[in-house]
N, CA, C and O of each residue as an XYZ file, in Angstrom:
324
protein
N      -2.762     22.384      4.915
C      -3.354     21.611      3.839
C      -2.586     20.289      3.686
O      -1.357     20.263      3.765
N      -3.306     19.228      3.472
C      -2.702     17.907      3.297
C      -2.108     17.779      1.902
O      -2.640     18.344      0.946
N      -1.000     17.035      1.776
C      -0.404     16.835      0.450
C      -1.266     15.914     -0.405
O      -1.960     15.037      0.110
N      -1.213     16.125     -1.712
C      -1.899     15.239     -2.651
C      -1.064     13.978     -2.816
O       0.078     13.926     -2.358
N      -1.635     12.936     -3.481
C      -0.954     11.643     -3.602
C       0.471     11.748     -4.110
O       1.383     11.180     -3.508
N       0.682     12.469     -5.216
C       2.023     12.578     -5.777
C       2.995     13.212     -4.798
O       4.132     12.761     -4.659
N       2.544     14.256     -4.122
C       3.384     14.915     -3.122
C       3.630     13.989     -1.933
O       4.736     13.930     -1.395
N       2.599     13.277     -1.537
C       2.707     12.362     -0.406
C       3.728     11.261     -0.698
O       4.539     10.921      0.163
N       3.688     10.713     -1.892
C       4.660      9.679     -2.268
C       6.083     10.244     -2.278
O       7.024      9.573     -1.855
N       6.233     11.472     -2.760
C       7.549     12.106     -2.761
C       8.086     12.288     -1.353
O       9.267     12.053     -1.096
N       7.219     12.706     -0.442
C       7.615     12.850      0.959
C       7.909     11.490      1.587
O       8.873     11.339      2.337
N       7.078     10.513      1.276
C       7.233      9.177      1.865
C       8.548      8.529      1.460
O       9.185      7.864      2.278
N       8.965      8.712      0.210
C      10.187      8.037     -0.245
C      11.438      8.580      0.430
O      12.476      7.919      0.437
N      11.348      9.774      0.995
C      12.510     10.322      1.698
C      12.580      9.871      3.149
O      13.632      9.978      3.779
N      11.480      9.370      3.684
C      11.416      9.024      5.105
C      11.159      7.552      5.397
O      11.499      7.068      6.477
N      10.564      6.836      4.451
C      10.109      5.468      4.710
C      10.611      4.501      3.646
O      10.996      4.909      2.550
N      10.603      3.230      3.978
C      10.958      2.174      3.027
C       9.726      1.593      2.347
O       9.802      1.129      1.209
N       8.577      1.618      3.050
C       7.343      1.020      2.541
C       6.192      2.001      2.748
O       6.072      2.627      3.802
N       5.355      2.122      1.728
C       4.156      2.954      1.766
C       2.963      2.015      1.711
O       2.830      1.248      0.757
N       2.092      2.057      2.711
C       0.902      1.203      2.758
C      -0.315      2.082      2.538
O      -0.478      3.103      3.207
N      -1.174      1.686      1.594
C      -2.325      2.497      1.231
C      -3.552      1.628      0.990
O      -3.439      0.435      0.710
N      -4.726      2.244      1.102
C      -5.970      1.570      0.707
C      -6.451      2.094     -0.644
O      -7.507      1.689     -1.128
N      -5.677      2.995     -1.254
C      -6.030      3.571     -2.556
C      -5.738      2.554     -3.654
O      -4.601      2.424     -4.108
N      -6.773      1.839     -4.073
C      -6.597      0.788     -5.067
C      -6.354      1.340     -6.471
O      -6.008      0.580     -7.376
N      -6.527      2.636     -6.667
C      -6.274      3.264     -7.963
C      -4.890      3.900     -8.041
O      -4.537      4.487     -9.064
N      -4.117      3.794     -6.993
C      -2.818      4.459     -6.932
C      -1.929      4.115     -8.111
O      -1.305      5.002     -8.694
N      -1.861      2.847     -8.471
C      -0.959      2.437     -9.557
C      -1.423      2.989    -10.908
O      -0.600      3.192    -11.800
N      -2.715      3.232    -11.071
C      -3.229      3.797    -12.314
C      -3.089      5.325    -12.330
O      -2.957      5.927    -13.396
N      -3.118      5.944    -11.156
C      -3.104      7.405    -11.066
C      -1.707      8.001    -10.998
O      -1.516      9.161    -11.362
N      -0.733      7.234    -10.543
C       0.608      7.761    -10.312
C       1.641      7.013    -11.144
O       1.519      5.808    -11.365
N       2.655      7.732    -11.602
C       3.792      7.110    -12.273
C       4.744      6.638    -11.176
O       5.419      7.447    -10.540
N       4.791      5.342    -10.963
C       5.582      4.771     -9.873
C       6.971      4.325    -10.316
O       7.730      3.778     -9.516
N       7.311      4.554    -11.590
C       8.601      4.098    -12.113
C       9.787      4.745    -11.412
O      10.819      4.097    -11.231
N       9.666      5.990    -11.018
C      10.792      6.706    -10.428
C      10.693      6.798     -8.909
O      11.464      7.526     -8.283
N       9.772      6.082     -8.323
C       9.603      6.094     -6.868
C      10.423      4.950     -6.293
O      10.122      3.782     -6.541
N      11.443      5.272     -5.536
C      12.287      4.249     -4.929
C      11.687      3.867     -3.574
O      12.263      4.118     -2.515
N      10.518      3.255     -3.654
C       9.721      2.964     -2.473
C       8.932      1.692     -2.728
O       8.407      1.492     -3.824
N       8.847      0.842     -1.736
C       7.977     -0.332     -1.835
C       6.563      0.107     -1.469
O       6.376      0.916     -0.560
N       5.574     -0.427     -2.174
C       4.184     -0.032     -1.939
C       3.344     -1.274     -1.699
O       3.413     -2.243     -2.454
N       2.546     -1.231     -0.631
C       1.573     -2.281     -0.344
C       0.190     -1.654     -0.461
O      -0.119     -0.675      0.218
N      -0.642     -2.233     -1.332
C      -2.012     -1.766     -1.525
C      -2.944     -2.746     -0.826
O      -2.935     -3.941     -1.120
N      -3.741     -2.236      0.093
C      -4.726     -3.063      0.789
C      -6.025     -3.019      0.000
O      -6.721     -2.003     -0.002
N      -6.351     -4.117     -0.669
C      -7.572     -4.211     -1.468
C      -8.660     -4.817     -0.590
O      -8.727     -6.032     -0.400
N      -9.492     -3.958     -0.070
C     -10.504     -4.375      0.893
C     -11.846     -3.775      0.506
O     -11.898     -2.671     -0.036
N     -12.929     -4.489      0.777
C     -14.245     -3.930      0.479
C     -14.621     -2.795      1.432
O     -15.622     -2.111      1.219
N     -13.827     -2.596      2.473
C     -14.127     -1.582      3.479
C     -12.821     -1.036      4.042
O     -11.808     -1.736      4.067
N     -12.847      0.213      4.491
C     -11.678      0.772      5.157
C     -11.852      0.782      6.674
O     -11.110      1.457      7.389
N     -12.817      0.044      7.146
C     -13.056     -0.062      8.591
C     -11.924     -0.864      9.233
O     -11.462     -1.863      8.681
N     -11.494     -0.415     10.391
C     -10.359     -1.013     11.075
C     -10.527     -2.518     11.281
O      -9.579     -3.278     11.084
N     -11.717     -2.951     11.672
C     -11.902     -4.386     11.933
C     -11.729     -5.227     10.665
O     -11.354     -6.396     10.747
N     -12.000     -4.641      9.498
C     -11.784     -5.354      8.235
C     -10.301     -5.314      7.859
O      -9.730     -6.331      7.467
N      -9.683     -4.143      7.980
C      -8.263     -4.011      7.627
C      -7.374     -4.861      8.525
O      -6.326     -5.330      8.082
N      -7.768     -5.068      9.768
C      -6.991     -5.923     10.675
C      -6.838     -7.334     10.113
O      -5.833     -8.000     10.360
N      -7.833     -7.784      9.362
C      -7.783     -9.130      8.787
C      -6.659     -9.266      7.747
O      -6.211    -10.374      7.455
N      -6.213     -8.143      7.197
C      -5.148     -8.162      6.194
C      -3.750     -8.154      6.803
O      -2.771     -8.419      6.106
N      -3.650     -7.854      8.084
C      -2.342     -7.647      8.700
C      -1.402     -8.860      8.670
O      -0.199     -8.660      8.501
N      -1.873    -10.095      8.821
C      -0.928    -11.221      8.679
C      -0.262    -11.240      7.306
O       0.930    -11.527      7.204
N      -1.026    -10.936      6.240
C      -0.441    -10.900      4.896
C       0.482     -9.701      4.738
O       1.480     -9.782      4.022
N       0.166     -8.592      5.393
C       1.046     -7.420      5.354
C       2.383     -7.766      6.002
O       3.440     -7.426      5.472
N       2.335     -8.432      7.131
C       3.571     -8.825      7.809
C       4.419     -9.742      6.932
O       5.642     -9.603      6.893
N       3.785    -10.670      6.234
C       4.513    -11.555      5.311
C       5.160    -10.736      4.194
O       6.320    -10.957      3.847
N       4.410     -9.800      3.638
C       4.932     -8.978      2.541
C       6.098     -8.118      3.010
O       7.071     -7.939      2.277
N       6.008     -7.587      4.218
C       7.073     -6.730      4.741
C       8.406     -7.468      4.866
O       9.467     -6.845      4.828
N       8.353     -8.775      5.014
C       9.578     -9.573      5.162
C      10.348     -9.694      3.846
O      11.550     -9.957      3.860
N       9.668     -9.506      2.708
C      10.333     -9.746      1.424
C      10.245     -8.589      0.433
O      10.976     -8.588     -0.558
N       9.396     -7.627      0.660
C       9.192     -6.540     -0.304
C      10.457     -5.697     -0.439
O      11.200     -5.497      0.522
N      10.676     -5.212     -1.656
C      11.860     -4.391     -1.930
C      11.430     -3.110     -2.630
O      10.337     -3.036     -3.191
N      12.292     -2.111     -2.594
C      12.011     -0.841     -3.258
C      11.634     -1.088     -4.715
O      12.292     -1.857     -5.416
N      10.586     -0.439     -5.153
C      10.097     -0.610     -6.518
C       8.990     -1.639     -6.650
O       8.279     -1.657     -7.655
N       8.832     -2.504     -5.643
C       7.767     -3.510     -5.675
C       6.425     -2.875     -5.324
O       6.349     -1.969     -4.494
N       5.372     -3.363     -5.968
C       4.003     -3.013     -5.597
C       3.290     -4.321     -5.331
O       3.158     -5.155     -6.226
N       2.829     -4.504     -4.097
C       2.149     -5.735     -3.688
C       0.714     -5.378     -3.309
O       0.485     -4.460     -2.522
N      -0.240     -6.102     -3.867
C      -1.646     -5.909     -3.510
C      -2.068     -7.056     -2.618
O      -1.873     -8.225     -2.951
N      -2.650     -6.709     -1.481
C      -3.083     -7.711     -0.507
C      -4.598     -7.678     -0.434
O      -5.205     -6.622     -0.255
N      -5.200     -8.859     -0.578
C      -6.654     -8.975     -0.570
C      -7.114     -9.887      0.564
O      -6.332    -10.651      1.131
N      -8.382     -9.787      0.871
C      -8.971    -10.672      1.871
C      -9.157    -12.056      1.270
O      -9.420    -12.183      0.074
N      -9.024    -13.095      2.087
C      -9.376    -14.432      1.592
C     -10.831    -14.443      1.135
O     -11.681    -13.773      1.721
N     -11.105    -15.207      0.087
C     -12.464    -15.244     -0.465
C     -13.527    -15.595      0.557
O     -14.641    -15.077      0.486
N     -13.214    -16.451      1.492
C     -14.198    -16.873      2.480
C     -14.610    -15.740      3.414
O     -15.707    -15.750      3.972
N     -13.709    -14.757      3.580
C     -13.999    -13.657      4.496
C     -14.654    -12.494      3.770
O     -15.506    -11.808      4.333
N     -14.261    -12.270      2.526
C     -14.726    -11.095      1.769
C     -16.166    -11.120      1.488
O     -16.690    -10.199      0.862
């Protein structure tokens, strides 16, 4: 059985520095105050790979500066969305 979001975040914080998700409700559904993990939320109209690839340059920029406890939301440029 797959872990639920809260369990997944708990597992992720022990193994990773950054958690990348397409769950745009994550910040509303989870208490992130005690998670020592950086989170990047991909805000996209689609979860299709060809659409998510368009976000990767911004993800790379965020990865250079994000720190534990930060939550960064990355969106598509208006012209593409």
